[in-house]
Every structure is written in structure tokens, then in C-alpha cells.
N, C-alpha and C positions, 0 to 999 in steps of 0.2 A: 331326770333331775332337772326342778326349769333355774333360770341362774339367778339368783335374787340382788348379787351384785354387777354393776352394765359398766362402771367404769372408775378411775378417780380421780382427786383435781390437787394438786403442792399446793399448802397453805405458808407462803413463804413471809414473815412478820420483815420489813423491811424500814432502814429510821428516816431514807428520804423516799416514800413511794413516787412521785415525780419521775429520779432520777434511774429508779430501777428496770418502774415504765421505762424511759427512754434509751435504756443498756438494753431491752426484750425488743424493742420494737426494732431500734435503727441497727442492732446487733445480730439480733436471731431473726428477723423475722417474723413478730407476733406479734398479730394485733391486739390493743390498746383500748380497751372500754369502761370510763370511769363510773366509779359508785361514790364519790365524795362527799357526796350530799344524805347519804344515805346516815342511819343510826352510828352504825357502824363504817367508816369509810375505806370503801378496800377499789383497789383495779383491779381486772379481770384481762390476763393475757392469752387470748385464742392462738395455735399453732395447730393447722392441717386439725385432727379430734383430740387436742392437748387441749390445759385447761391450767393456767397457775393465776392463783388467788393472792395476790401482795398487801398483806395489813402493813397497817401503824407501830411500829417498835412503843412508838413515847420515846425517840430519841436513845435508846436502849440499841450497842453494834449488837451484830448480829454474833453467832459464836458457832460457825461450823462443826459439826458432827466430829471429823477430825480432830478439832481439837478440844472437844469437850469427853470427846468418850477415847480418841487415838486411832481411831477409823474411821470409816464408812464414804456410804456419801451424802449430801443431803436431797438428792433427788434422784430417779431412775427414769426413765425414757424410752419404752421397747419403742428400735426402727430397725426395718429390714433396709435399709440405705444411710449406713451408717460413711458409707465412704463420700459419697455425694453430700451428705450432713457435714463432714467432716471437714470438707473441701469449703464448704459454700463458708462456714465460722473459721477458717485459714485466713480465707479472700477476705472476712466481715473484721480482722483482726482480733477474733473474740481470743482467748487466752486457752489454751489446750493444754492439759495438767498430766493426762498420759493417751498419747496415741492407739489409737486403732490396733489393738491386737487381739488377742486368743488371750481367756482367762485361767485360774485353773479353776475355776466351775464355771467350764462350756460356755462362755457366753463371749460374741463379740464385741469388744465395747471400747467405745471413747473415751475421756473427761473433760468438762471446761469449766474453769469458774470464772463466777458468775462476777457479777460488781460488787456484791454484797461478801464475798469470798467462798461463796458457796462452789460445794465440788457438785456436779452435774455430771451423769453418766449414764450416756446414751448405748444401747446394744441387745443383744438378743441372743437368745438358748439358743448355742447353736448342737448339734447330732439328736 
């Protein structure tokens, strides 16, 4: 069976696309590529083999999943180097909302809060 799906990208609407891009670049080590003159203005954020696409909310506030639905992350990135990544984010003063731990669903993960209030997990299935 061939792989029809290769990878995915998060799309994060944000009220201040430049401020959010700066946070991801300066605090989380993403590379920023701006497409602000496109028909649908956006900014692409790249780090390693991942991508986040920022779009404009036209002023609406970001409402994280945990506020809308009572729980849940807004994105999940797979990484085998959680300790190193968590330490990097701590050193950059990124807000860690859940420190590295093993979950009751067999993932080893930690969770940060971004500048817009999103909770983003970094982890991997164990065992």
C-alpha cells in the first residue's frame, strides 16, 4: 500500500500576524517566510521538517481548544528529542504549561503556550 499522505502543516489564524511570526522566530527558532502580498496573505514558519502557516483573523481573538471544548491541544509536533527541545524553550523563556512527562495515553510529551494562547504539545508515542 502506498503512502498517499506525506505530512501535514498547522494553520494558525492570528490577530497580529507579524507579532506571532516574531514570537515563533525569536523564541522558538522557526524561520519566517512572508507572503503578505498574496491574495490570501500569510506567513510560513519553518523548523526542521515542520511548517506552521499563519493567517490573519481580521481582529478576532484566538480561542484555544481548551477554552472552546474544555480540553485539547491546538497542535501536536512529533519529536524524539523532547528533553533538548524543552530545555531550549525554557532558555528562550517560552511558557511551559506541562513539563515533560509520560501521559496516560503512552506518549512522552511537554506542552508550551504560544503568544496567542494556543497549547502546543511536543512528544512521541512510547513503547
